[in-house]
Backbone as JSON, one array per atom type, in Angstrom:
{
  "sequence": "MRQDIAAKREKEKELVSLMIALYCRKKHKSRHGLCAECAALDAYARQRSDKCPFMETKTFCSNCRVHCYKPDMRERIREVMRFAGPRMIFHHPVTAVRHVIETGFHG",
  "N": [[14.38, 9.12, 16.17], [13.61, 9.83, 13.36], [14.63, 8.56, 11.7], [13.65, 6.47, 12.41], [10.44, 7.44, 11.41], [11.2, 7.53, 8.58], [12.04, 5.23, 7.66], [9.56, 3.12, 8.45], [8.41, 4.42, 6.3], [9.68, 3.81, 3.99], [8.89, 1.07, 4.41], [5.86, 0.79, 4.1], [5.28, 1.82, 1.44], [6.78, 0.14, -0.28], [5.77, -1.81, 0.58], [2.7, -1.51, -0.03], [3.25, -1.22, -3.22], [4.14, -4.32, -3.98], [1.88, -5.0, -3.29], [0.59, -3.7, -5.66], [1.6, -4.95, -7.4], [0.81, -7.1, -7.34], [-1.63, -7.36, -6.94], [-1.91, -6.51, -10.16], [-0.61, -8.27, -11.54], [-2.36, -10.15, -11.56], [-4.6, -9.53, -11.88], [-4.71, -7.71, -14.32], [-3.21, -9.76, -15.4], [-0.2, -8.94, -16.17], [2.89, -9.53, -16.86], [5.24, -8.51, -16.7], [6.4, -6.67, -15.24], [4.47, -3.63, -13.99], [1.55, -2.85, -15.61], [0.3, 0.63, -17.96], [-1.65, 1.84, -16.38], [-1.52, 0.6, -13.17], [1.15, 0.65, -12.94], [0.98, 3.14, -12.85], [-0.84, 4.2, -10.74], [0.62, 3.12, -8.6], [3.41, 4.81, -8.56], [1.87, 7.24, -7.58], [0.37, 6.48, -4.95], [2.84, 6.21, -3.64], [3.74, 8.67, -3.87], [1.88, 9.88, -2.05], [2.34, 8.65, 0.15], [5.37, 9.64, 1.04], [4.61, 12.3, 1.61], [3.07, 11.64, 3.7], [1.8, 13.22, 6.69], [1.15, 12.53, 8.79], [2.55, 9.93, 9.74], [4.05, 8.74, 11.96], [2.48, 8.23, 13.89], [0.15, 6.82, 12.34], [-2.11, 4.18, 11.02], [-2.9, 2.41, 9.08], [-4.14, 3.82, 6.37], [-6.46, 3.97, 5.64], [-7.64, 4.26, 8.16], [-7.73, 6.96, 8.52], [-7.81, 10.12, 9.49], [-7.59, 12.4, 7.95], [-7.88, 12.69, 3.84], [-6.0, 12.16, 1.94], [-5.97, 10.63, -0.54], [-6.82, 11.74, -4.18], [-10.6, 11.53, -4.96], [-10.87, 9.16, -7.43], [-8.46, 8.08, -7.15], [-8.06, 7.48, -4.82], [-10.52, 5.17, -5.34], [-9.36, 3.26, -6.53], [-7.18, 2.46, -5.22], [-8.08, 1.7, -2.94], [-9.51, -0.71, -4.41], [-7.43, -1.91, -5.09], [-6.19, -3.05, -2.81], [-8.48, -4.86, -1.21], [-8.48, -6.41, -3.55], [-5.7, -7.48, -3.59], [-4.81, -7.64, -0.23], [-6.06, -9.92, 1.26], [-4.47, -12.0, -0.04], [-2.34, -11.61, 0.22], [-0.98, -12.89, 2.3], [-0.28, -15.24, 1.33], [1.67, -15.27, -1.0], [3.33, -13.13, 0.15], [4.43, -14.32, 2.73], [5.62, -13.76, 4.91], [6.0, -10.85, 4.54], [3.58, -9.63, 5.1], [2.22, -10.6, 7.72], [4.7, -9.61, 9.4], [3.35, -6.69, 8.72], [1.06, -6.38, 9.92], [1.61, -7.34, 12.51], [2.33, -4.49, 13.34], [2.04, -2.57, 13.17], [-0.72, -3.4, 14.17], [-3.9, -4.86, 14.12], [-6.78, -3.58, 12.52], [-9.37, -4.7, 11.77]],
  "CA": [[13.54, 9.47, 15.34], [12.81, 10.77, 12.25], [14.95, 7.63, 10.84], [12.56, 5.32, 12.13], [9.41, 7.92, 10.77], [11.46, 7.4, 7.23], [12.12, 3.66, 7.56], [8.32, 3.05, 8.06], [7.43, 5.01, 5.23], [9.41, 3.3, 2.99], [7.93, 0.25, 4.61], [4.63, 1.34, 3.47], [5.65, 2.32, 0.16], [6.9, -1.36, -0.33], [3.83, -2.57, 0.92], [1.76, -1.22, -0.94], [3.9, -1.35, -4.03], [3.89, -5.45, -3.89], [0.42, -5.66, -3.22], [-0.61, -3.11, -6.48], [2.26, -5.73, -8.58], [0.22, -9.03, -6.93], [-3.11, -7.06, -8.05], [-1.61, -5.92, -11.69], [-0.21, -9.72, -11.99], [-3.55, -11.38, -11.27], [-6.39, -8.63, -12.88], [-4.4, -7.64, -15.87], [-2.94, -10.11, -15.94], [0.55, -8.62, -16.27], [3.99, -10.67, -16.84], [6.84, -8.06, -16.89], [6.49, -5.52, -14.56], [3.24, -2.8, -14.53], [0.3, -2.65, -16.71], [0.62, 1.89, -17.71], [-2.76, 1.79, -15.16], [-1.06, 0.01, -12.01], [2.78, 1.6, -12.59], [0.39, 5.54, -12.37], [-1.5, 4.25, -9.55], [1.88, 2.92, -7.64], [3.88, 5.71, -8.06], [0.8, 8.08, -7.01], [0.72, 5.87, -3.68], [4.56, 6.34, -2.97], [3.92, 10.34, -3.36], [1.76, 10.27, -1.19], [3.32, 8.34, 1.53], [6.28, 10.28, 0.9], [4.07, 13.23, 1.62], [1.94, 11.88, 4.83], [2.37, 14.11, 7.77], [1.23, 11.22, 9.96], [3.3, 9.18, 9.41], [4.61, 8.37, 12.97], [1.39, 7.74, 14.2], [-0.55, 6.13, 11.24], [-1.75, 2.5, 11.18], [-3.67, 2.08, 8.05], [-4.85, 5.11, 5.37], [-8.32, 3.88, 5.74], [-8.53, 5.01, 9.56], [-7.14, 8.44, 8.43], [-8.78, 11.6, 9.74], [-7.68, 13.45, 6.24], [-7.75, 10.84, 2.91], [-5.07, 12.76, 0.67], [-6.1, 10.68, -2.22], [-7.94, 11.94, -4.96], [-11.55, 10.22, -4.96], [-10.84, 7.9, -8.3], [-7.45, 7.38, -6.85], [-8.73, 6.39, -3.67], [-11.0, 4.07, -5.25], [-8.66, 2.46, -7.49], [-6.13, 1.45, -3.68], [-9.24, 0.36, -2.57], [-10.17, -1.79, -5.2], [-6.37, -3.1, -5.19], [-6.57, -3.14, -1.46], [-9.39, -5.55, -1.22], [-8.06, -7.65, -2.95], [-4.38, -7.75, -2.87], [-5.02, -8.21, 0.84], [-6.27, -11.09, 1.54], [-3.64, -13.0, -0.84], [-0.65, -11.46, 0.72], [-0.43, -14.64, 3.28], [0.46, -16.1, 0.62], [2.41, -14.69, -1.56], [4.82, -12.82, 0.52], [4.23, -14.13, 4.22], [6.41, -12.68, 6.38], [5.53, -9.08, 4.95], [2.03, -9.7, 5.84], [2.37, -10.55, 9.31], [5.01, -8.23, 9.93], [2.58, -5.61, 8.33], [-0.53, -6.62, 10.31], [2.28, -7.17, 13.74], [3.57, -3.85, 13.59], [0.38, -1.46, 12.8], [-1.57, -3.45, 14.81], [-5.27, -4.76, 13.33], [-7.85, -3.1, 12.42], [-10.64, -5.44, 11.08]],
  "C": [[12.99, 9.33, 14.73], [13.75, 9.54, 11.38], [13.62, 6.73, 10.82], [11.0, 5.71, 11.07], [9.81, 6.99, 8.55], [11.38, 6.14, 6.71], [10.78, 3.1, 7.95], [7.66, 3.28, 6.83], [8.16, 4.34, 4.47], [8.93, 1.63, 3.02], [6.81, -0.3, 4.11], [4.94, 1.31, 2.14], [6.07, 0.54, -0.28], [5.83, -1.99, -0.55], [2.69, -2.52, -0.08], [2.34, -1.4, -3.01], [3.36, -3.11, -4.43], [2.43, -5.6, -3.98], [-0.24, -5.03, -4.81], [0.09, -4.3, -7.86], [1.43, -7.16, -8.84], [-1.49, -8.49, -7.39], [-3.53, -7.12, -9.6], [-1.52, -7.65, -12.54], [-1.8, -10.69, -12.48], [-4.54, -10.6, -12.18], [-5.5, -8.3, -13.77], [-3.89, -8.6, -16.7], [-0.46, -10.18, -16.42], [1.83, -9.62, -16.05], [5.19, -10.13, -16.97], [6.54, -6.7, -16.43], [4.81, -5.02, -14.58], [2.47, -3.02, -15.66], [0.78, -0.93, -16.54], [-0.53, 2.36, -16.64], [-2.02, 1.55, -13.55], [0.33, 0.64, -11.98], [2.66, 3.11, -12.17], [0.06, 5.59, -10.56], [0.02, 3.87, -8.23], [2.75, 4.46, -7.74], [2.86, 7.11, -7.47], [0.59, 8.03, -5.41], [1.83, 6.11, -3.31], [4.94, 7.78, -3.01], [3.33, 10.52, -2.3], [1.88, 10.0, 0.43], [4.26, 9.03, 1.47], [5.64, 12.21, 1.88], [2.78, 13.22, 2.86], [2.78, 13.06, 5.98], [2.19, 13.68, 9.04], [1.59, 10.19, 10.55], [3.53, 7.89, 10.99], [3.66, 7.76, 13.61], [0.48, 6.33, 13.76], [-0.38, 4.45, 11.39], [-2.09, 2.38, 9.46], [-4.56, 3.33, 7.0], [-6.26, 5.12, 5.68], [-8.73, 4.52, 6.92], [-8.13, 6.34, 9.36], [-8.15, 8.7, 8.38], [-8.99, 12.39, 8.43], [-7.3, 12.16, 5.02], [-7.28, 12.21, 2.15], [-5.37, 12.17, -1.03], [-7.43, 10.95, -2.95], [-9.04, 11.13, -5.14], [-11.42, 8.74, -6.32], [-9.61, 7.19, -7.79], [-7.94, 6.04, -5.76], [-9.53, 5.35, -4.14], [-10.48, 2.84, -5.96], [-7.98, 1.69, -6.5], [-6.62, 1.15, -3.36], [-9.44, -0.67, -2.8], [-8.67, -2.86, -4.92], [-5.58, -3.85, -3.66], [-6.92, -4.57, -0.54], [-9.2, -6.6, -2.09], [-6.88, -8.54, -3.26], [-4.19, -8.57, -1.07], [-4.99, -8.98, 1.45], [-5.53, -12.19, 1.26], [-2.54, -12.38, -0.43], [-0.5, -12.31, 1.6], [0.34, -15.2, 2.31], [1.46, -16.26, -0.56], [3.84, -13.87, -1.17], [3.96, -12.5, 2.76], [4.45, -13.27, 5.15], [6.0, -11.19, 6.35], [4.05, -8.7, 5.68], [1.74, -9.5, 7.24], [3.05, -9.47, 9.56], [4.0, -7.25, 10.1], [1.54, -5.36, 9.87], [0.7, -6.44, 12.31], [2.64, -5.32, 14.13], [2.34, -1.77, 13.18], [-0.67, -2.4, 13.65], [-2.94, -3.89, 13.92], [-6.13, -4.36, 13.86], [-8.99, -3.2, 11.67], [-11.35, -5.18, 11.32]]
}
């Protein structure tokens, strides 16, 4: 059971990093890696995922009853998700579909 949670945590971190990279590439025109602002957001999001006590049952952070992101970081990740989420199907279709299937659709 613990291994399943660890795997889910890693998949979530990979997905968030992909979304931040897509956002940074399109919005900040980053060609080689993330800009400093997006790198900080990525590190913060990964840290929050590492500490999430609800990983076993959670679907999307936005549906969580506890919001562990600081307000400014929460707004930044929300902006990334709004931009990158709909575009993931074109840039990472397998990952996007797998995510929807695994977490259920909450739209």
